[in-house]
N, C-alpha and C positions, 0 to 999 in steps of 0.2 A: 504494500500500500504506500502511496505517496506520503512524504513527510508533511505535506500541506493538505489539511482536510478542508472540506466544504461543510461548514456548520450553519445550521438554521437556528437562529435564536428567536424565541417568541416571548415577549414581555408584555403582559396585560396591564401592568401598573408601572408605567415608565416615568418615574420621578424619584427624587431623593437619591438614596444610596443605590437603588436599582439602576437608575440612569447613569449615575457617576461610575458604577462598577462596569457596566456594559461599555461605556465610552472608553474607559481605561483598558479593558480587555481587547476591544476591537483595534485600538491603537497599538497595543503592545504584543498581541498574539502573532505567531507566525502563520496561523491558519487563516483561511478566508471565511468571513462571517457575513451572513445575510440576516438583517434584523427586521422583524415585524413587531410593531408595538401599538399599544393603546394608551391614552392619557391616564394619569393616576387618580381615578375617581371611583368611589364606592367599591371597596374590595369585595364586598359580598356579591355585587353584580358581576364582577370579573370572575369570581369562582363559579358562578352559576351559568354565565353566558359566553365567556371569552373563547372557550374551546370551539363553540359553534361559529363565532365570527372568524377565527383563524382558519378553521376547516373550510369555510366558504371561500375565503380569500385564496387559500392554497389550491383548492380544487379548480378555481377559475384562472389563476394567474401564475402558479408556480411552474417554472420550466427548468430550473437549475439543477445541478448535481447536489446530492445530499449524502454525507457520510455520518452525521451525528446530529441529534436534536438536543438543544439546550434551552431550558425554560426555567422560570421561577415557580415557587409554590402558589402563585396567584392564578395559575392555570389548572384546570381539572384535566390532568393528563389521561386518565382512564376514559373520559368522555371524548377527548381528541382521538384516541386510538379507536374508539367505537365508530367515530365518524370517518376516520381515515385509516383503515386497517393496514394499508401499505406501509405506514410509518413504523409498524411493529417490527419490520425487518431491520431497522436501524437502531443502534444504541441510543440511549437518552440519559441526560443528566438533568436533575432538578436541583436548583440552588435555592436553599431555604434562607431567605433574608429574615423572615419572621415565620410564624406559623399560626394557622387559624383553628387549631385544635382546641376544644373546650378545656377549661380548667379542670383538673382532676376532681375537684370538689363540687363542680357544677351539678345541679339537680335536674334542670330541664334539658330538653333536646331541641335541636334545630335541624332543618334539612341539610345544612352545610357542614355538620359536625364531622362527617366521614370523608369529606373531599380531600383534605390533605393526606389522610391515611391511605386512601385509594390511589392518590397520585404517587405517594412514596412507594407503594407496593408495585405500581406499574413501571416505575423508572428502573433503568439499569443501575444507576447510582444516585445517591442523594448526598448533596454537599451542604455543609453547615459553615457558618461564618465564625463560630467560636465553640470551644468545648462546652461552655455554659449552655449554649443553644442546643447542641446535640443532646446533652443530658436532659434538658428540659423537654425537648421533643419526645424523647424515648419515654420519659415518665408520663407525659400526657397521652401518648399513643398507647402505652400499656394499660393505663386506666380506662381509656376508651374501649379497648378490646374487651376488658372485663365487664363493661356495661352492656355489651352486645353479645348475647349467648351464641348467636349464629356465627360469630367470628372466633369464639373461644376454642372450638374444635379444630380450627385451621388458623391458628394465630400466626400473623405475619411478623411477629417481633424478632424472631431469630434471623429471618431473612433481612429485615430492615437494619439490624445491627451489622450484618455482613456488608451491606451496601453503603453504610454511612462513612463519609470522609469529612475532614475539616480542611477547608481552603479559605484562608482569610481573603477578603475582597481587596483587590488592588485599589489603592487610594492615590490619586494624582496630587502630588505635593509640589509640582513644578511652580505654581504661583507663589507658594511660600518661599521656596528656594530662590526664585528670581528676585523677589522684593526684599528679602531679608537683609542683604548688604546695605541697601539704602535706608533701612528703617532702624539702624542702630541708634540707641538713645531716645527712641520715641515711645518706649514702653511705659505705661502708667500703671502703678500698682493698684489703683482704685478703679480701673476700668475692667469690667466683667463681661465676658462673651458667653451668651446663653442661646442654645437652640430651644425653641418653644414648642415645636411640633411633638405631639404624643408625650408631653411632659406633665409633671404634677404642678399645674399652674398655682393651685392654692398654696402649695409649699413655697414656691418662689415668692408669691406675694407676701407670705408670712416672714420669709427671710429678709426681704427688702424693707418691710415695715419695721422689723426689729432693728435693722441697721439705722434706719432713720430715727427711731426713738432713742438710739444710743448716740445720736449726733454725728454719725459717720457720713461723710460725703462720698459719692460714687457715681459712676455713669455706666450705662449698659450698651452693648451691641447685641442685637437680637436677630435671629434668623428663624423664620417660620411664622405660623399663625399666631396672632396676638390676642385672640379671643380669650377673655378672662383675665389677662394680665393688667394690673393696675395702670390706668392710662396716664397718671401724673408722674410716673417714674421718668427720670432723666435718661432717655434712650435714643438710639439711632437704629432704625430697622433696615436691614440689609436684604437685597434680593436673593432668593434661594438659588438662582442659577448664575450668580455673578461671583465666580471663583476669585477674581482679583480683589474685589471689594472685601470679600470675606478674609482673604489672606492678609490684606493690609490691616483689617480690624484685629485679627488674631495677633499680629506682630505688635500692635499697639496695646493689647490687653495684658493685664497682669494675671488674670485668673480666667480659667475656663470652668464654668459651673454647669453641671448637669443635674437635673431632677427627674431623670427617666429611670424608673425602677425596673429591674429585671430586663434591661435592654440587651437583645441578642448581639448587637453590634452598634458602633457609633463612629462613623467616618469623620464627623466634626471633631470628636475627641482625638482621633489619630492626627488630624491636621493641627489641632491645638497643641498637642504634645510636641509635634515636629517644629512648631513655631516658637516653643519655649514658654508657653503659658503654664502657670501653676495649676494643677488639676484638683478640683473638688468634685467628687462623684459618689453615687450611692455604693454602699458596700454589698452590691449584688450585681447580677448580670455579668456582662463582658468586662466591666471595669476592673475587676480583680486581675484580669489577664493583660490589661493594657499598661499597667504601671509596675515598677519593680516592687517586690514583696516588702523590702525595707521601708518603702514609703506608704504602705497601706494604712498604717495607724495615723499618718498625717494627712492623707489625701482622701480617704474613704469615710463616709459618715452613715449614721443609722437612720437619718430622715427627720430628726428634730430640728425645727427652725432655729431655735436658740443655739444649738450646737453648730449649725452651718454658719450662722451669723458670727459666732465666735471664731470659727476657722477663717472666715473672710477678714476679720479684724486682725488675726495673726499675720495674714499676708500683708495687710496695710501697714502694720507697725513693726513686724519682726523680720529678721533674716530667715530665709527658708533653708531647709536641709539641702546639702549638696552631695556630690560624690557618687551619684547614680547615673551619670550621663552615659557611660558605656553600656550599662544594663538596659537603659531606655532605648538606646540606638539599636540594640539587638532585637528588642520587641518590635520597634517600628519597622525594622528591616523586613519583617514578614509581610507588611502591607506595601512595600515598594513595588511599583508596577512591573519592573523588570523581573524581580524575584518571584512575585505572585503569578504573573502571566506565564513564566517559564514552567513553574510547577503545574499549573493548570494545563498548559499545552502538552506536557509529557503525559499526563494522566489521560487526557482526551485521545491522544494518539494510541495509547495502550488499549483503551476501550474499543476504539475503532478497529484496531488490528485484531483484537480478540474476537470481535463480532464477525469480521471478515473470514477468519480462519474456521469459524463454526458453520459457515454457509456452504 
């Protein structure tokens, strides 16, 4: 088989990290990629209907070669196979940016509960963006199987474990590296960078209100939806698709603050760490994997507003711990587009070769 594959990528929710990752992969991969996409609206509708839309487009217009199918968990892959059975002849990878499986303690049921489980079972491999996410998915999937007696006798869990791989998403840091030399001396300790999409807005409001009560001056750079965030805060809102503006803001910021609990990944955090921001993040999700263990007690919090406000005051007034640069660089290297794309390319080639040898 040729060292350069023809890969068809289907992305029903093309925005945020999904957009950023696919753009980085297509730029950095040695393979040829064809991308079909839908805008990032209503994930539940994408799970229900995206497979039908893509099947219709492919049946009408697809004329290219195809060695491998690459999609995210926002697509119902089992539905796509039912509509286009010819695709079953090719290997498939599903990249789980997040997952839509119900919480293990959920009591109700919805028609979409099993979509991600069926997609994972239909794929040749399932890729996860962090160890936390892989473990979380398996826990949710196992709980879901137990709730459905019809699945218990033919549990997919052993097969899913065999299929699961961890591939950190490539994160484009070129804007940070390009702007950094000209931004020396511009960093302000009291400037805080916050992404507000899918975050605990009530917690953020409580933190900033606590700082104001304590007489601390600060300013914010925000990216994402501002619904619910206190309007009177001193802030500058940045466009979600303007990498240069975000990089400049990160290089000016003293702190990167996240209030996203159990986040499976966070490409803004990766960029912030590369830009030299001091991280304050929840003690859950991917964040334990993003910073050196020796900094966990200083950078991770348990979710109390007064605790987070106190950590911010420490940044404002005290010198921060050092000596972890080499460890941080090793962690960030996993997200370097050259490194990440090379690892993905090799695995995709292995999958395609194995599939071809079985035919």
